[in-house]
C-alpha positions as a Markdown table, in Angstrom:
| # | Residue | x | y | z |
|---|---|---|---|---|
| 1 | Unk | 0.0 | 0.0 | 0.0 |
| 2 | Unk | 1.6 | 3.2 | -1.2 |
| 3 | Unk | 1.1 | 6.3 | 0.9 |
| 4 | Unk | 0.0 | 8.4 | -2.1 |
| 5 | Unk | -2.7 | 5.9 | -2.9 |
| 6 | Unk | -3.8 | 5.9 | 0.7 |
| 7 | Unk | -3.9 | 9.7 | 0.7 |
| 8 | Unk | -5.9 | 9.8 | -2.5 |
| 9 | Unk | -8.5 | 7.3 | -1.2 |
| 10 | Unk | -8.9 | 9.2 | 2.1 |
| 11 | Unk | -9.2 | 12.6 | 0.4 |
| 12 | Unk | -11.9 | 11.1 | -1.9 |
| 13 | Unk | -13.9 | 9.9 | 1.1 |
| 14 | Unk | -13.5 | 13.2 | 3.0 |
| 15 | Unk | -14.6 | 15.2 | 0.0 |
| 16 | Unk | -17.9 | 13.2 | -0.1 |
| 17 | Unk | -18.8 | 14.6 | 3.4 |
| 18 | Unk | -20.4 | 18.0 | 3.4 |
| 19 | Unk | -18.0 | 20.7 | 4.7 |
| 20 | Unk | -20.1 | 21.5 | 7.7 |
| 21 | Unk | -19.7 | 18.0 | 9.0 |
| 22 | Unk | -15.9 | 17.7 | 8.5 |
| 23 | Unk | -14.9 | 18.0 | 12.1 |
| 24 | Unk | -11.8 | 16.2 | 13.6 |
| 25 | Unk | -13.7 | 13.2 | 15.0 |
| 26 | Unk | -15.5 | 12.7 | 11.7 |
| 27 | Unk | -12.3 | 12.9 | 9.7 |
| 28 | Unk | -10.6 | 10.5 | 12.0 |
| 29 | Unk | -13.3 | 7.9 | 11.7 |
| 30 | Unk | -13.5 | 8.4 | 8.0 |
| 31 | Unk | -9.8 | 7.7 | 7.8 |
| 32 | Unk | -10.3 | 4.5 | 9.9 |
| 33 | Unk | -13.1 | 3.3 | 7.5 |
| 34 | Unk | -11.0 | 3.9 | 4.4 |
| 35 | Unk | -8.0 | 2.1 | 5.9 |
| 36 | Unk | -10.3 | -0.8 | 6.8 |
| 37 | Unk | -11.3 | -1.2 | 3.2 |
| 38 | Unk | -7.7 | -0.7 | 1.9 |
| 39 | Unk | -6.4 | -3.3 | 4.3 |
| 40 | Unk | -9.0 | -5.9 | 3.2 |
| 41 | Unk | -8.2 | -5.2 | -0.4 |
| 42 | Unk | -4.5 | -5.7 | 0.3 |
| 43 | Unk | -5.1 | -9.1 | 1.9 |
| 44 | Unk | -4.8 | -8.2 | 5.5 |
| 45 | Unk | -7.3 | -8.8 | 8.3 |
| 46 | Unk | -8.2 | -5.3 | 9.6 |
| 47 | Unk | -8.4 | -5.0 | 13.4 |
| 48 | Unk | -9.6 | -1.6 | 14.8 |
| 49 | Unk | -8.4 | -0.4 | 18.2 |
| 50 | Unk | -5.7 | -3.0 | 18.5 |
| 51 | Unk | -3.4 | -2.8 | 21.5 |
| 52 | Unk | -1.3 | -5.1 | 23.7 |
| 53 | Unk | -3.2 | -5.5 | 27.0 |
| 54 | Unk | 0.1 | -5.6 | 29.0 |
| 55 | Unk | 1.0 | -2.0 | 28.0 |
| 56 | Unk | -0.6 | 1.2 | 29.3 |
| 57 | Unk | -0.5 | 2.9 | 25.9 |
| 58 | Unk | -3.7 | 3.2 | 24.1 |
| 59 | Unk | -4.6 | 1.3 | 20.9 |
| 60 | Unk | -3.6 | 2.1 | 17.4 |
| 61 | Unk | -6.5 | 3.2 | 15.3 |
| 62 | Unk | -6.4 | 0.2 | 13.0 |
| 63 | Unk | -3.9 | -2.6 | 12.3 |
| 64 | Unk | -3.6 | -5.2 | 9.5 |
| 65 | Unk | -2.8 | -8.8 | 10.4 |
| 66 | Unk | -1.1 | -11.2 | 8.1 |
| 67 | Unk | -2.2 | -14.8 | 7.5 |
| 68 | Unk | 0.0 | -15.8 | 10.5 |
| 69 | Unk | -1.9 | -13.4 | 12.7 |
| 70 | Unk | 1.0 | -11.1 | 13.3 |
| 71 | Unk | 0.7 | -7.4 | 13.0 |
| 72 | Unk | 2.1 | -6.4 | 9.6 |
| 73 | Unk | 0.9 | -2.7 | 9.4 |
| 74 | Unk | -0.6 | -0.3 | 12.0 |
| 75 | Unk | -2.0 | 3.2 | 11.6 |
| 76 | Unk | -2.8 | 6.0 | 14.0 |
| 77 | Unk | -4.5 | 9.2 | 12.9 |
| 78 | Unk | -5.0 | 12.5 | 14.6 |
| 79 | Unk | -4.8 | 16.2 | 13.7 |
| 80 | Unk | -1.1 | 16.4 | 14.6 |
| 81 | Unk | 1.5 | 13.8 | 15.4 |
| 82 | Unk | 0.9 | 12.8 | 19.0 |
| 83 | Unk | 3.4 | 11.1 | 21.4 |
| 84 | Unk | 0.8 | 8.7 | 22.5 |
| 85 | Unk | 0.2 | 7.4 | 19.0 |
| 86 | Unk | 3.9 | 7.0 | 18.5 |
| 87 | Unk | 4.2 | 5.0 | 21.7 |
| 88 | Unk | 1.2 | 2.8 | 20.7 |
| 89 | Unk | 2.8 | 2.0 | 17.4 |
| 90 | Unk | 6.1 | 1.1 | 19.0 |
| 91 | Unk | 4.4 | -1.3 | 21.5 |
| 92 | Unk | 2.8 | -3.4 | 18.7 |
| 93 | Unk | 6.0 | -3.6 | 16.7 |
| 94 | Unk | 4.4 | -4.0 | 13.3 |
| 95 | Unk | 6.5 | -4.3 | 10.2 |
| 96 | Unk | 5.1 | -1.0 | 9.0 |
| 97 | Unk | 4.0 | 1.9 | 11.2 |
| 98 | Unk | 2.2 | 5.0 | 9.8 |
| 99 | Unk | 1.0 | 8.1 | 11.5 |
| 100 | Unk | -1.6 | 10.1 | 9.6 |
| 101 | Unk | -2.1 | 13.8 | 10.5 |
| 102 | Unk | -4.8 | 16.1 | 9.1 |
| 103 | Unk | -4.7 | 19.5 | 10.8 |
| 104 | Unk | -5.3 | 22.5 | 8.5 |
| 105 | Unk | -2.4 | 24.2 | 10.4 |
| 106 | Unk | 0.6 | 22.7 | 8.6 |
| 107 | Unk | 3.0 | 24.6 | 11.0 |
| 108 | Unk | 1.5 | 22.7 | 14.0 |
| 109 | Unk | 1.8 | 19.4 | 12.1 |
| 110 | Unk | 5.4 | 20.2 | 11.2 |
| 111 | Unk | 6.3 | 21.1 | 14.8 |
| 112 | Unk | 4.6 | 17.9 | 16.1 |
| 113 | Unk | 6.7 | 15.6 | 13.8 |
| 114 | Unk | 9.4 | 16.0 | 16.5 |
| 115 | Unk | 7.7 | 13.0 | 18.2 |
| 116 | Unk | 8.3 | 10.7 | 15.2 |
| 117 | Unk | 10.9 | 8.1 | 15.6 |
| 118 | Unk | 12.8 | 5.9 | 13.1 |
| 119 | Unk | 10.7 | 3.4 | 11.3 |
| 120 | Unk | 7.5 | 5.4 | 11.6 |
| 121 | Unk | 6.2 | 6.9 | 8.4 |
| 122 | Unk | 4.2 | 10.1 | 8.3 |
| 123 | Unk | 1.4 | 11.0 | 6.0 |
| 124 | Unk | 0.0 | 14.5 | 6.1 |
| 125 | Unk | -3.5 | 14.9 | 4.7 |
| 126 | Unk | -5.3 | 18.2 | 4.5 |
| 127 | Unk | -8.5 | 18.8 | 2.6 |
| 128 | Unk | -8.7 | 22.4 | 1.3 |
| 129 | Unk | -11.8 | 22.0 | -0.8 |
């Protein structure tokens, strides 16, 4: 799954929602729905809100399991890059980790990338239309 293709599909879904309803919680859940579909299409078993019970960090928004039931890819989405999301991704130890941010304030997003660590990809999505 290429990041540009993911971005394209998420933006297409967001554009279908009337502007007056495009609040952060709506955008976040829309991203999760799109990722669910993309993970299925890519041959993964999508699992929303996955976390290891032995760790205090919260869940990732959605993960994709391989045929061997190991976590192959995990996603977290929020307006900016959040430390809690980074920690949640680290605790699952998937092969691929992606943080998706969607704040209209790019400067805030850029400043928050300070929390990113090696091995975590970042995808910035902002819908201007």
